[in-house]
N, C-alpha and C positions, 0 to 999 in steps of 0.2 A: 660341206658348205651348202647352205640352202639358197638357191638362186631363183626362188619363186618370184613371180611378177608382183609389183606393188603399184598402188595408185599414184598417179602424178600428183605432185605437190604435197605428198604425205610427209609430215615432219615427225611422226612418231613411230613409224615402222622400225623394227630392229634390223640391224645388219649383222650377219655372222661372219667373223673374220678368220675362222679356222681354215686350214688348207686341205684336210683329208678328203672330203667328198669330191673335190675337183678331179681327183685321179680317176674317178669313175666316168667322167665326161668322155663320150666317144669322139674320135676324130680321125680324119684321114691325113696322112703325112703330105699328101698332094692336094689338100683341100683348097689352098689358095694359089696354086701354081698358075692357074689360068686367069687370075685377076687382071693381068695385063691386057686381056682382050675385052674387058669391060669398059665401055665408052665412058660412062658417068660413074665416078667414084663418090660414094657417100661418106661425108665427113661428120664426125661428132666431136664436140669439145666437152671435156669433163674438167671442171674447174674454171670459173669465169672471172678470174681476177685479171690484173694487167697482163701477166705473161700468157695466160690462156687466150685472151683477146688478141694480143699481138701475134701469137702463133697461128691463130685461126686466119688472120689476114694474110700472113705469109703462106700458109697452106693453100689458100684460095688463089693466090697469085702464082703458085708454083706449077699449076696444071690447068689448062683451059677447060677441062671437063671434070672439075671437082665441084660438088654441091654440098653446102652446109645443111644438114638435115636435122640435127639434134643437138641440144645443149643441156648440160647438167651442172647443178651447183647446189650446195647446201641451202643457199638463200635465194629466194625469188628476185629480190631487188638487185643482187649482183648479176644474176643471169640477164635480166632485162637491160641493165646498164651496159653490159658487155655487148649484147646484140645491137644496141643503139650505137655504140662506139665502132663496132665492126662495119655497120651500114654506113656511118658517116665517113669513116676512113676510106672505104671503097667508093663512095659517092657516085653510084651508078656504073662504076667500072665493072663490077660484078654484081649480079642480082642476088640478094639475100632473101630467102623466104623460108624461115623456120616456122612450121605450123605450131599453133598453140598446143596441140596434143603431143608435140615432140619437145616441149620445154619441161624438163624434169627437175624437181627439187627434193631435198632431203638427203639423208645419209645413204640411201639405196638408189639414188637417182642415177648413178653411174651405170648401173646395169641396163636400164632401159635405153639409155643413149647409145651405149656400146652395141646392144643387140641389133640396132637398125643401121649400123654403119659398116663401111669397108675399112676405113682408116679412122683412128681415134687419137686425139690430142689429150694427154694426161697432164694436167697442170693444177690439180688440187694441192693443198698443203702436203709436203712430202711424206708425212706420217701415213697417209692413205695410199701412197704410190704402190707398195708391194701388192696390196689387195686389188687395186684397180688394174695393174699390169697383169697379174695372174688371171683375172677374169677376162681381160681382152685377149690374151694369148690362148687360153683354153677355148675361147669362142672365135678363134681364127681371124683376128683383126691385125692389120698392120698398125704400128704404133709410133708416134712421136711422144716422148715423155721428157718432162723437164727434170733437171737435176735439183737436188740430190734424189737418188732413187729409193731412199729409206732414211730412217732416223736412228736405227739401231742395228746391231749385228744380226738379230733374228730376221729383220726385214731384208737385209742384204742377202742372207742365205736364201730367203724365199724368192727374191728377184732372180738370183743366179739359177735356181731350179727352174723357174719359168723361162729363163733365157735358153736353156737346153731344149725345152719344148718348142720354143720359137724357131730354133734352128731346124728341128725335125719337121716342122710344119712349113718351112720355107717362107717365114714371115719376116718382113723388114722392121727393124727397130732402130730408130735414131734417138739418141740422148742429147739433151740440150747443153752440152759442153761445147759451145760453138767455136772455141778457139781451135778445135780439131778440124774445123771446116774453113778457117779464116786464112786468106791467101798469104798474108805476110808471115803468119806462124808456119804455114806449110813450106814457104820458100826458105825461111831461116832453118827450119828443121831439116830440110833436104841438104843444106850445106853442112849442118852439124853431123848428119849421118855420113857425109863424105869425109869426115875427120878433119875439117878445116880448123877447128879449135881444139882438137885432141880429145882425150877422155875427160868427161865431165867429172869434176871432183867436189864441187860445192855449188851452192846457189842460194838465192834469197827470193822469196815470194811474198807478195803483200796484197792485202785488201784493207786499207785504212781509209775510213770515210766518216762523215758526221753521224751516219746511221739512217734509219728508215722511219716510216710512219708509226704513230701510236694512236690507237683507237680507244677513246675514253669509255669507261663503263657507263652504261645508260641505266636510268632508273627502271626497275622492274625486269631487267635482263637476268636470265638464269645464268648460273656459273658456266654451263656448257656453251651457251650462246656467246657469252663474253669471251671465253677462250677461243672459240672458233672464229669470232670476228677479229680477235687480237692474236692470231695464231703464231705470229713471228716470235713471240716471247715465251712460248711453252715448248719444251723439248719433245713432248710426244707428238706435236704437230710440225715443228720446225727443225729441231735438232741443234739449235744455236747457230749464230751467224758464221762461225768457223766452218760449218757444214753448208749452210744455205747459200752463202756468197763466196767465201774463201775457197770452196771446192774448185772453182775455176782455176785458180793459181796453183793449188796443190796438184790438180790433174796435169797441168803443164809440167811440173816437176816429175811426176810419174812417167809422163810421155817422153820427155827428153832423156831420162835415164833408162827407159824401157824396163822398169822393174818397180816393185812396191817396197815400202820401208820395212825393215826388220824390227825396228823399235822406235819409240818416240818418248821424249820427256819435255816438260814445259811448265809454264805458269800462266795464270790469268786471274781475272776477278771482275768486280763491279765497283768502279771508282766514281763514275759520273752517272751512268744510266742505272740507277738503283732505286727508282721510285716505285710506288704502288702499281703503276701502269706498265712496269717493265718485267713482269712475270718472274722467271727464274733463271734467265740466261745471263752470261757474262757480257761485259762491254769491251773486253780485250783478251786476247790469247797470244802467247808466244811459244812456239814449239820448235824443237830440233828433231828432224826426222833423219834417222840413220838407215842407210840403204845397204843391201848385201855387197854391192860393188865397193863399198868404203866411202861413197859420197855422203856428205852431210848437207841437208837443206834446212835453212832457217826460214821459218814461217811466222808471219805476224799479221794479225787482223785486229782492227780497232773500230768501234762505233762510239765516238765521242765528239759532240759538237764543238766547233772552234778549233779543231786540230787539223793538221796538214793531211791532204789527200794523197794517196799513193795506191794505185791498183796496177800492179806490174810484176814482171818476172825477169830475173837476170841470173846467169850461170857462168861459172868459171871452169874452163877446161885446162888441160896441160899446155896448150899452145895459144890460148886466147880466151876472150869472153864474148858472150852474146847478151845483148840487151834488147828484149822484145819490145819494150816501150819505145826505144829509139830505132828499132828495125836495123840493127847493125851487128856485125861481127868485127872485133878489133883484136889485134895481137898485143902482146905485153910491151911492145915498144910504142904503142899508140897508133900503129898503122891500121888503116881500114882494110879489112879482108873482103867484106861484102856489105852492101847496103840495099835495102828494099824500099822502093817508092810505092807507098800505099794509096796514093791519090787515084781516085776513080774506081777503087775496088768495090765490088758488090758487098752488101751487108752479109756477114756470116749467118745471121739469123734467117735470112732469105735462102742462102745457099743450102742450109740444112734441109729445108723443105724441098728445094729444087732437086736435090740428090735423092731424097726419100721417094718422091713421086716418080722420078726418072727410073729409079731402081724397080719400083712396082710395075711400071709400064713395060720395062724390058725384061721382066721376070727374073731379075737378079735378087740377091739378098744382101742387105746391110744389117749387121747386128752389132750395135755399140754397147750392148748391155754389160759385157764382161768388164771393160775398162770403166764404164759408168758406175758399176757396182763396187769395183775395187777402189776407185778414187773416192767414192762415198765412204767406204770403210776406212780409208786412210784419214779422212777428215774426222770421222768418229773416233779413231784412235788418238788423234791430236786432242780432241775434246776431252776424252777420258784421261789423258795425260795431265791436262791443266786442271780438270775437276778433282782428280785424286792426289796430284802432286807426286805420282809414282811413275817410274818407267813402265811403259806399256809395250808389250811385244805384239807382233803381227798374229802369232798363234793365239795369244790371249784374247785379242779383240775378235778374231775370226770365230772363236769358240765361245764367246761371251753369251751368257744366257739372258742378258738384258733384253726385255721386250716392253717397250714404252707405250705401245698402242693397244688400248683395250679392245676386247671383243664385244659384240652385241651392243653397239652404241645406238642410242636414240636421243631425242631431245630431252628426255626425262632422266638420262643417265647422269650420275655424279662422276666428274673427271677423277682420275687417280691422283692428280695434284690439286690441292685446294688451299685457299688462304687461311691464315690463322685469324684470331679475333681482331687483329689490327690491320687485316687486309694484305698481309705479306705472305709470299709463297716460300716454300723451303728452297734454299739456295745451296748449291754444291759447296763443300768446304774442303779445300786441299788438306790432306792428312787424316781426314775423317771419311770422306766419300769413298765408296768402294766401287770397283769396276763391276 
């Protein structure tokens, strides 16, 4: 991989996405062990959308000696808007001073931002996450990265490989599956681990909502810019909403069972969100995940305006049930076993960063990558079950050769997915689409 320097604000430089050359990068396994003694930690943000902006604010509040030094995004307008929002949110609480020379835009912008940081936030569209994570780890940076960590099995394997290197280098990696840091989830999970509702045998997880933003195609916009601006609707950038959002609930299922599904089958499609602006993704998925322990988890997610909302998880054990939405454990006679009062709890989004920076300062190591990558793969398995209409096994998806993210991207590149003469993109068809 060629990691040569690029000019700031370059929109046409190519980025190389192969992994081979990275192995030649020299490093010391103890290179970051003394970071705790560094008074001022330099923070970079890669991906300046809403989540990158929020994560930057949380990181700056997590440690009194953190300085935002660099920002990177494909688009200059998104970078500037993010910087404005960060400054307004902090409102003098914390001084923000990102020099003009440290505002990097274009496909290769991430490299320069990471190069001058100690800690990096990775919040670009998830299709880029494996590349960005790989570069950060090989360059000995602590990482907060948003979920999901990839959009295909190829990317998951790449992330897992980088995770091993992160462990060798004693680097901290926190993944934005914030329920793992949320006090009510942790309290309920502790009770479940003490066998208060018995062995978990089934469960239901949901992400049903009206959906998210749509960005209309603008006159004169290239196909690449349109897809990058409207990234949520293209699998090479987003991976579908079963992965981008519903991964939170799927991860809770994996967490409570302490295992990953052996197979998945399901159905889905485009009933409502099926216009020209909706790319190629489904608007609903229903999946049954079968686990080695015998547990069966029903998973549903929906993006359809005017429908009921439900973002939650519940599970049935041999002695009772847990409802994370209600913060309760109940036995089968209706008696309350345990209830958690969530009032006054700190935001888990903030706790993630508090723990990350505390771990860095104390020279400890947090590495969430394994479960972050495997829950990513679980959601991908669910997606492929609904897309193909076939039962998909864990071994099948783990060894899948699907690689959705092109190499050597620049603003002149033609995306691998393109509209037909009527402006419509190819849509997965159950019974015809292959894994």
